[in-house]
C-alpha positions in Angstrom: 23.3 -21.9 -5.6 25.6 -24.8 -5.0 26.6 -23.5 -1.6 23.0 -23.2 -0.5 22.4 -26.8 -1.6 25.5 -27.9 0.3 24.3 -26.0 3.4 20.9 -27.8 3.2 22.6 -31.2 2.8 24.7 -30.5 5.9 21.4 -30.6 7.8 20.5 -34.0 6.5 20.6 -36.1 3.3 17.9 -34.9 0.9 16.3 -35.8 -2.4 15.7 -33.2 -5.1 12.1 -33.0 -3.8 13.3 -32.4 -0.3 15.7 -29.7 -1.5 12.9 -27.9 -3.4 10.9 -28.0 -0.2 13.9 -26.8 1.8 14.1 -23.8 -0.5 10.4 -23.1 -0.2 10.5 -23.4 3.6 13.2 -20.8 4.2 15.9 -20.2 1.6 13.4 -18.6 -0.7 13.3 -15.6 1.7 16.6 -14.5 0.3 17.3 -16.8 -2.7 14.9 -17.9 -5.4 15.6 -21.1 -7.4 13.7 -23.3 -9.8 13.7 -27.0 -9.6 15.9 -27.0 -12.8 18.5 -24.8 -11.3 18.6 -27.0 -8.1 19.0 -30.1 -10.3 21.8 -28.4 -12.3 23.5 -27.5 -9.0 23.2 -31.1 -7.8 24.7 -32.4 -11.1 27.7 -30.0 -10.7 28.2 -30.9 -7.1 28.1 -34.6 -8.0 30.6 -34.1 -10.8 33.0 -32.2 -8.4 32.7 -34.9 -5.7 31.1 -32.5 -3.2 28.0 -34.7 -2.8 27.2 -38.4 -3.4 24.1 -40.4 -4.0 23.2 -42.1 -0.7 22.6 -45.9 -0.5 19.6 -46.3 -2.9 18.5 -49.6 -1.4 17.1 -47.7 1.6 15.2 -45.3 -0.6 11.5 -45.7 -1.6 10.6 -45.8 -5.2 14.2 -45.5 -6.4 14.3 -41.9 -5.3 17.9 -40.5 -5.2 18.9 -39.0 -1.9 22.0 -36.9 -1.9 24.5 -36.5 1.0 27.5 -34.2 1.4 31.0 -35.6 1.2 34.0 -34.7 3.2 35.2 -32.7 0.2 31.9 -31.0 0.1 32.1 -30.1 3.8 35.5 -28.5 3.2 34.3 -26.6 0.1 31.2 -25.3 2.0 33.3 -24.3 5.1 35.8 -22.4 2.8 32.9 -20.5 1.2 31.1 -19.8 4.5 34.2 -18.5 6.2 35.8 -16.8 3.1 35.5 -13.4 1.6 32.2 -12.2 0.2 32.3 -12.0 -3.5 30.0 -11.1 -6.3 27.8 -8.0 -6.9 24.8 -9.1 -4.9 25.9 -8.3 -1.4 22.5 -9.0 0.2 22.3 -12.5 -1.1 25.9 -13.2 -0.2 25.3 -12.0 3.4 21.9 -13.7 3.9 23.2 -17.0 2.5 26.0 -17.0 5.0 23.8 -15.9 7.9 21.3 -18.6 7.1 23.9 -21.3 7.6 26.2 -19.7 10.1 25.2 -22.3 12.8 27.2 -24.8 10.8 30.6 -23.4 11.9 32.2 -23.2 15.3 31.3 -20.3 17.6 34.6 -18.5 17.2 34.3 -18.7 13.4 30.8 -17.3 13.5 32.2 -14.1 15.0 34.9 -13.8 12.4 32.3 -14.3 9.6 30.1 -11.7 11.1 33.0 -9.2 11.3 33.9 -10.0 7.7 30.3 -9.4 6.6 30.1 -6.1 8.6 33.4 -4.9 7.0 32.2 -5.7 3.5 28.9 -4.0 4.1 30.6 -0.9 5.5 32.9 -0.8 2.4 29.9 -1.1 0.1 28.1 1.7 1.9 31.2 4.0 1.7 31.4 3.3 -2.0 27.8 4.2 -2.5 28.2 7.4 -0.4 31.3 8.4 -2.5 29.3 7.8 -5.7 26.5 10.0 -4.4 29.0 12.8 -3.6 30.5 12.5 -7.1 27.1 12.6 -8.8 25.9 15.5 -6.7 28.8 17.6 -8.1 27.8 17.0 -11.7 25.8 19.5 -13.6 22.4 18.3 -14.8 20.8 19.8 -17.9 17.2 20.9 -17.4 15.8 18.3 -19.7 17.3 15.5 -17.5 16.5 16.9 -14.0 13.4 14.7 -13.5 15.2 11.6 -14.6 18.3 12.5 -12.5 16.1 13.2 -9.4 14.6 9.7 -9.4 17.9 8.0 -10.3 19.4 9.8 -7.2 16.5 8.5 -5.2 17.5 4.9 -6.2 21.0 5.6 -5.0 19.7 7.1 -1.8 17.6 4.0 -1.3 20.7 1.8 -1.6 22.5 4.0 0.9 19.6 3.8 3.4 19.3 0.0 2.9 23.1 -0.5 3.5 22.9 1.7 6.6 20.0 -0.3 7.9 21.8 -3.6 7.1 24.9 -2.4 8.9 23.0 -1.4 12.0 21.2 -4.7 12.0 24.4 -6.7 11.5 26.1 -4.9 14.3 23.2 -5.6 16.6 23.2 -9.3 15.5 26.9 -9.5 16.2 26.4 -8.1 19.7 23.6 -10.7 20.3 25.8 -13.5 18.9 28.6 -12.4 21.3 26.2 -12.5 24.2 24.9 -15.9 23.2 28.3 -17.3 22.9 29.4 -15.9 26.3 26.3 -17.4 27.9 26.9 -20.8 26.2 30.6 -20.8 27.4 29.6 -20.0 30.9 27.0 -22.8 30.9 29.6 -25.3 29.6 32.1 -24.2 32.3 29.4 -24.7 35.0 28.7 -28.3 34.0 
């Protein structure tokens, strides 16, 4: 949550209300958050020195507007370009993709390669688990339950395969876009 807040604050300084609207406008497609959880993230980021309250004299009605600090920028960059951690791979991937434009073009490619490698590893793990489960005997009274539980595993495998295909396509598009951008810059 805190990294998503930092990513939004990299776009522009925002109040709690602005951040809630930022979540509703796009982030909620992959990450759901309540106003209370956003407020707790702000409090933690303030305490860590990753954000600061902007000059309040400029703000109407005493509204607090938060801005990211240099420490916050470094913290966000380390997260965005670092290894994917946690058990929710989809949220980790989509959070990084959503903010990938915040890093330099060469770093974008490295991040995409990291995401693809982690997704491929996760797919291999699911496929291995499926093979192990397929070898287990299932008593008759549990066949229906096991059938549908395997279907959930198959869904996860299909989802990972689709994600991997999509990510590879996105990488190719990103490489083409970066090449075109570099050629345009050289031509100026």
